[in-house]
N, C-alpha and C positions, 0 to 999 in steps of 0.2 A: 550102519545102524538103519533099520527100516522105519519109516514114518507110519503113525497109527492111522488107520482108516478114516477115523472120524476128523482128524487134522487135516488130510487130505481133501475131504469133501468141503470143508470150510473154506481152504484155499481156492478151490475151483469156483464155488459161489461167489466169493469176493471178485475172482477175475472176470467172471460174466457180468457182474454189475459194473465193474470199471470199464469193460470193453463197451457196455450199452451207453454210457455217457459220453465216452470218446467218439462213438459212431454219431450220437445225437449232435454233439457240437460241431462235428464236420459237415453233416448234411442237413441239419435243421430239422425242426418239427414239421410233421406233417398238416399241411395248410388245410383248415375246414372247408367242407363244401359250401357253395352258397346258401343251400337250404338250412344247413346247420347254422350258419353266420345270422341269417335272418331269424332263425328260431330262439338264438340266443340273446339278440338285442331287442327284438320286438318293435312295433311301431311307437313313435315319439307321440303321446297324446297331450292335451292341455292340463296345465296344473289344476290340482284339486284345492277347494277351499271349503270351509264350513259357513254356513249362513242360516240366519233365522228371520222369519217373517215379521216386520215391525208395522203395527198399524197406526194410522193417524188418529190422534185424539185430541178432543177439545180441551184445552187446559187453561186453568186460570192462572196466570204467571204470578210468582211471589219473588220479589227481591229480598235477599237476606242480607242485612247489614249487621255488623258488630258494634254495639254502642254501650251506653251507661246512663244510669239515672242521674238526674241534676235538678236541685232546687229551680223554681221558676223565677225567683227572686231571691238574691244575696245582698243584704243591705248592713252595712256598718252604722249603727246609730251613734250619732255623735251630739255633744253637747253644744248648745248655742250660746251659753253664757259661763262664767266662771263661778266657781263655788265646790264646796265640799259635799261629798255624797252623804246624805242624813240617813237614806233608806234605800234598801234594794227589795223591794215586795216580790219580785218574780224570781223563781228558781230557775237556774240554768238548765235548759233542756226542756222546759215546760212550754205548752201551748198557751198563747196570749191572743186577746182580741184587739181589734184596731182600736187605738186611743187608751190602752192600759198603760199604767206608768211602769217604766222598767228600772229608772233611777230617779231619786228625789234629791235634789240638792238643798242645803240649808238656805233658809229664806233670808237670813242676815238682815241688812237694813233696806231691804227691798220694800217690804210693807211699810215701813216708816216714810219712804221716799214717796210711796203710792198715796198716803193719807195726806201727806203735805201737799202734793199735787192737787189733791181732791179740794182741800181747804183753799187753795189759791183759786181753784175754779169757782168755787161758791162766791168768794170775795169778788171776782170779776164779773159774775153774773149780777150781783147787787149793784155793782158800779154802772153796768150797762143800763140796767133798769132805771137808776136814778138820773143818769144823763139822759136818757130818751124823754123822761118826764119833764125835766128842767129845760130841754130843748124845745118841748111843745109849747111851754110858757115863755119861750125866748131868752131864758137865761143861760143857755149853752149853745155855743157854736157848732156846726155840724162836724167840724173836724174833730172836736172833743168827743163827740158820740162815736165816731169812726176809731178813734184812738182807744176808747173803752171797749169796743168790740173786738178790736185786734188783740188786747190784753186778754180777753176771754178766750179767743180762739187759740192763743199761745197756751193758756193753761190748760185748756182741753186737749190739746196735743201733748202736754206733758203728762196727763192722767192716762192717755192711752198708751204712752211710752211706758209708764209704770206699771200699767197692767200687763203689759207684754213681757216686761223684765221679770215680773212676779211669776207668769205663766210658764217662763223659760226653766224654771227650777224643775218642773216635772218634765222629764225626758220620757216621751210616749211613743207607743208602737205604731207606725206608720200605716201598717195593714195586719191583718190576722194571719198568724203563723207561729212558727216555733223560735223562743228565744234560744238560739243554739249555743252561744258562748258569750260569757260574761266577762268584762275587761276591767270593770271598776266595782270595788267593793265598798262597804261603809267605811268612811275616813278618808277615801281617796279623794285628792284635790283634782278637780278636772278644770282645765282652761277651755275656751272656745275651740271647737273642732276636735277634742279629744274624745275617744271612744268611751261609751258605757257598754256596748256589747254588739253582737250581730244576731240578726234575725234573718230567717228563711222561710221562704214559701213553698210548702211541698203538696199542696192540695189546690190546683191541679199540679201534677207533677211533670216534668219535662224528662224525655228520653232522646239523647243526642247521639248522632253517630255521622260519619263521613262516607259519602256514596262515590263510587268510581265514576269517572266520566262517561263510560260506556253506558251506564245505567241511569244516569242524572236526568236524561230527557222524559224517562217514564215516571219520574217522582212528580206529583202533583200535589198541591196544597189542598188539603181536605180529605186525601185518600184515606182509606182505612189501613190501619197498622195494629199488629199483635206483637207484643214484647214477652218474651220468656225470659225471666230473670235466673241468675245464678242461684238465687234461693228457692228456685222452683215455682214461684209465683207467675201468673199469666196475667197480664194487663192488656186493655184494648183502648185505643185512641186513634185520632187523626193527625196527620201532618199539618203543622201550623206554619212552617217555614222551610224554605230550601235556597239556599245561597245562589246567587247568580254569578258569582266570581270564584273562581277554583284557587285552591290552595297552590301557591307556587311551588311547594316542595313536593307535595304528595299527589298534585292534580286530582283532588277529590273536592267534592261539594259539601258543605255542612248542612245537616238535617236536623230538625227538631220535630219531635212528636208529643202531643199533649195528651196525658191519661189522667182519669180521676184518681184521686187517693183520699177518699173521705174520711178513712179510719186512720190516716196518718202511720199507716203501718209499713210503708214502703220507704226506705231511707235514700238519701242521695248518695250516689257513689258507687251503685251496685252495677256490675257488669250484665249487659242483657243483649239479646238476639232478637233483632226487629225483622218481623215478615210483613213485608208492605206489598199490597195487592197493586200489580203493574198491568191490569187489563187481563184479556182472554184472547184465545186463539188457537189454531192448529199447531200441534207439536208432536215429537216423536220422543219416546224414551229409549235411549241407546246406552249400552255399556261403555263406561269410561274406556275400556281397553280397545273398543273399536274405533276411538277417534285416531285420526292421521293427519299428516301434512302433506299437501301437494308439493309440487316443483316450486310454486310460487309462494310457498310458506304458508298457504291458507289453511285453517284447521277445518276438519271436515270428516267424513265418512265415505267408504267405498261400498257400493252395493251391486247387485247383479241384475242386468235387465232381462227382459223376457227372451231374448235370443241368446242368453248365457254369455254376454260380455260385460266386462267390468265398467262401471261409471263412477265418477267422483262428484260429490255434492259438497260445497262449503257450508258449514252450519253455524248457527249463533246459539250459545249456551243462555238459557233463560232461567235455569233452576237447577241446583244440585241436590240430589237426594242419596239415599242409602242405597236405591235400587239402581241407581244410574244417573244420567243427566238428560234434562228435557231440553230439545233443541228444536230450532226452527230452521228452514230451508229446503226440507223435503216435503214432497207431494204425495199424499194417498200412501197405501201400504208399500214397503220397500222390503226387498231381499237384502237384509243387511249382512255383510260379510264380517263374522266375529272372529275368524281364525284365518291367517294367511292375507290379510288385507295390505300388509306391508310389503309382500313379495310378488304382489300383480301389479299391472300398469292398466291405465284407462284404454278401454277398447279391447283388451286382451280377453280371448275366449278360456272359460274355466268350467271345471266339473264341479258341480255343487253338491255338497253333503250336508244333510241337516245337523245343526248344531247341538251338541249334547247339553 
């Protein structure tokens, strides 16, 4: 049987291809010429990075602290004597002035005791006068005059004691503020030391927070501070206190800022963001992504020198913003590496492309 011509052609082509690979495996591929090798590899050049020119700017430093509003004073008003509450003239949550009555106890026998003491005082006064007149005529010994005077002094002290006991039925506000919480209603029996209610002072108002130990040195009493509250309000005041002893757990320092609150519209306990002025000086605004760590673990940035070599500068962050971080530690305008900074080393020559 004769083979068809088209099948014969396919067999011949497959044989030629198989013969080519057999010969190639036995004798190897033809080595390229030196010129071809040089053209294929090309010269090894310096790595390429992207950089942008960052100018030096005179910057007013702000330290940002998370805090909260707090009453300047919070006092539990307690009874100094025993008695039943007869009147509660101030509503809970209302503003009261210093000296206003918060709880009034029943007078009971206190007025009668005071009247009795005053009567005894008048009797003692008459006795003193009589003994002095008789002593001038020689009918009374000096000791009798002194004894009468002692009786008068005792009765005067009893009157003063009765007046104090009567005044203690009126439990008064020790300062102007808000009567924030009532503990005793009409009919409640209060013993000495039991609470009538709680008063808070919110004008001026405090904003308190904790400052990291790295920023505590820049906090000065009297420095201007601005607070942005969670409610959207903005308040301005001054630092009144910075602790000198760090919290052993958090290593932070307690801070208090006083702000005016004349309308009493800002409540205690609101979250706040404090911006505190910490001086001014030269700084650079750099992207957060440009920050790197060197071999010693220092935080900083890499930049390109005038001769095209890489340099590292440790920096200190003084403020964080939406546009980047303001840092100190650089001098003058710098060609900051923004792409590729993690893949180059100090002193290495690089090619610079403008950052996009």
